[in-house]
N, C-alpha and C positions, 0 to 999 in steps of 0.2 A: 566834906569831900564831894567833888562834883562827878557825876556819872559820865562815863565815856560816851560821846555822841556817836550814834550809829550812822554810817554813811553808805551802807550797801544800797545798790540801785533797787533791788526788790523792796527793801524796807521803805525807801523814799517814795517809790511808786505807791505802795500800800498806804503810807501816811497821807499822800496827796489825795487819794481816793477817799480816805476817811474824812479828811478836811472838807471835801466837796459834799459828802453826805451830811456832815454836821452843818455846814453853811446852808444847805438846802432844807434843813429841818427834818431830815430823815433819820437822825439819831440824836441822842442827848449827849451832853458833855460827859456824863458818867459812862455811857456806852463807849464813847470815843476813847476815854482814858483807859478803860478796861481792855479794849481791843488793842490799843497802842502798846500797853504794857505787855500783853501776850506776844505781839509782833516783835517787840524789842528782845524778848527771850528767844524767840524762834530765829530771828535774823542775826542774832549776836553769837551764834554757835560757830 
């Protein structure tokens, strides 16, 4: 079963910022994944 994709603007902005931090080496893949998982819960309400 595939998870529903979240398309809310605040979530997409948050994910974009997280990607920039990851690409700039300011966070690890693990940190990115954990924060993104929490954001999915928060923005999917």
